[in-house]
N, C-alpha and C positions, 0 to 999 in steps of 0.2 A: 504494500500500500504506500503510495506516494504521500509525503507530508510536506508542509510548508506553504507559503503563499502561492495562490493560483495565478501565475503571471499569464497563463494561456488565455484565461477569461478576459483579462484587461486587454491583451493583445488582439483578441478577436473583436472586442467592442470597438477598439480604435481602428482596426484594420479594414473594416468595411468602408469603401470609398465615400458613400453618402454620409456615413457617420463621421468620417474623418473631416469632410468638408464642413459639417455642422460645428464640430469642435474647433476647427480652425477659425470659423466665423466668430466664435465666442472668445477667441484670443484677443479680440478688440476690447474686452473688458466690460462690454455692455450686455445687459440681459436682452434677449431677443424673443420674439413670438415664434410660434410654430410656423406661421406663414412666412416670416422672414427667413427662418432656417430652411424651409422647403425650397425657397428661391436660391439660397446659397448652395444647396445640395443638388438642385436640379431634379427633384423627385416630387411626387404628389403629396398633398397634405396628409392623406391617409397613411402613406408609407412613412412620412416624417413622424407622425404620432407613434407608430410602432418603434421606430428607431429611438425616439426620445424616451420611451418607456424603458427600453433596454439600457440606455445610458444612465438613466436615473436609478434603475435597480442596481446597476453596477457601481454606483457611487461616484460617477464622473460628473453628473449634473445635479443641480438643485432647481426646484420649481418655485416660482414666486407668483403670488396672485395679487392683482390690483383690480378690485371691482370684479367685473366679469372676464377680465383678461388674464391670461397666463403667460408668464415670461420664464425663460430658461437661461441659466448661467452656469459657468463652470463651478464645480462644488467648492473648490478652494484653490489657493496658489500652488498646492502640491500637484494638482492636476495640470495647471498651467505650466509648471516647471517640467513635468513629464513631456507634454506636447512640445515645449520649446526645445528640449533636448532631442526629441525624435526628429524635429524639423532640421536641427543642426546636423544630426547624424546623417539624415537622408541627403542633405546638400553635399556633405563631404564624400559621400559614396556615389555621387553623380545621379541621384534619383530626384530629378527636378521636373516640374511641369512648366512648360514655357507658354505663357499667356501674354503675348505682346499687346501693348495698348498704351494710351497716353498717361495712364496713372502709374505705370511701372516705375518710371524714374522717381516719382514722388515717394513711392513705397520704399525704394532702395535708399533714398536720402534719409527719411525719418518716418517711422511708423510706430504705432503702439504695439507692444508685446504684452498683453494682459494688463499690466499696470506700470510698465516702465518703457523707456525709449529704446528702439532698436533701429537697425539700418546704419548708414554711415555716421549719422550724428550720435547714435547710441555707442558705437565703437569709439568715436572720438572722445566721448566723456571718459571712458575707461583709460584710453591711451594717455589723455592729458593728465588725469589724476595719478597715473603710474609714473609719468615723466617728472612730475613735480614732487614725487615722493609721498603723495597723500595716501596712496594705496600701494602695498607691496604684495607680490605674488610668490607663493611657495607651492610648487606642483599645481594642484587644482584649487588651492585655498587662497582667497584674497583677504587681506587684513588692512583695516583703516588705521593709519599711523596717528601719532599725537598731532603732528602737523596737519594731517588730513582732517582730524576732528576739529581743529581750529578753523581750517578753511571752510568746512561745512557750516560751522556756527557763524562765521563771518558773512556768509552769503545769505544768512537768514533762515536756516533750517534748524529746527529744534531736534537735536540728535537723540535726546532722551525719549522724546515722544515717538521717534522713528523706530527705535529698537523694540523687538518682540522676541520672546523665547521660542516662538513657533517658526521663525524664519531667520535665515542668516542675514546679517547686516549687509554684507557684500557677497555677490555671487557672480561668477563669470559664466555668461550664457553664450554658447556658440551661435553666432548670427548666420542665418541661412543665406542671406544675400552677400554679406561681406566675407564669409568664411573665416571670421575672426571673432573674438569675444566682445560682447557689449556688457554693460553693467546692469545686473539684476539685483535681487534681494531688496530688503526694505530701504536701503539707501538709494538704489536706482529708482524705486517708486517715489521716494521723497523728492529727489532732484527733478523728476518729471513733473510731479505735482506743483513744485515751486515755479517751474517755468510757465505752466499753464496759469497759475495764480497771478503771475506777473504780466500776463498778456502777451508773452513772447510768441506763443504759438496756440493753435487751436486744432481740434480734430476735424478731419474731412467727414462730413455727414454720410458720404457714400462709400467710404473705404476705411482701411486702417491707417491711411496716410495722416501724418501730422504736418500741418502747414505753418511754417514760421513767417512772421511778418518781417518786413525789411529791418525794422529796429530790433526785433527779436533775434534775427539772424546775426546782426552786428554784436549784440550783447552776448549771445551764445558763443560765438567764435572768440570773443575777447575773454570770456570766462573760462573757456576750455581750449586754450591754444595748443597746437600740436606742431612741433618743429618740422619745417619743410613741407607742411601741408598746404594744399591749394585752398586758400580762403575765399576764392571768388565764388 
């Protein structure tokens, strides 16, 4: 008799193409209706309902009700982390879906990855913090240094409020478009929330792209400089 966690069940739930598309749509961090998820998966509403029931029973989704409406979201950041890691692994193994379109460059530059920034700008944050010595890496572990803590506080982020025992402060997430790591964890979330609160950027209502204003871009590049980077 086999014992231990049943990884095959989780893999089966995620492995279905329609369910994978639904989970990817929820990586935007917003709760979506069954109708919206059906559109993202390209299947009927009846088929979507069956898939959502399986994902909810498997602990990957939670359901929220608001009046007569039902919304679905990822169960927690652990599920988002798993999907993020799978996306990065798929990219490094050459398993990519090419969907050319005008939104692709925007997604590659900056997009939301559940609750933090991914794409070129997400990678730039981690590169810049490591270059200035704010974060140091040892194997797969990222550590915020004393100078890094001071830097975070100086830009207006309450570090104590950011930390939680259920989530690492800093986490390296392999970015599927850049093939390098961007900054995740509770610090990645806090920095992204800080930029939105400052009005530097806003979400694209039709995709996971994050659109920076001209002034927001200037401030972002100044706050996170990278040596020899093209700031244009």
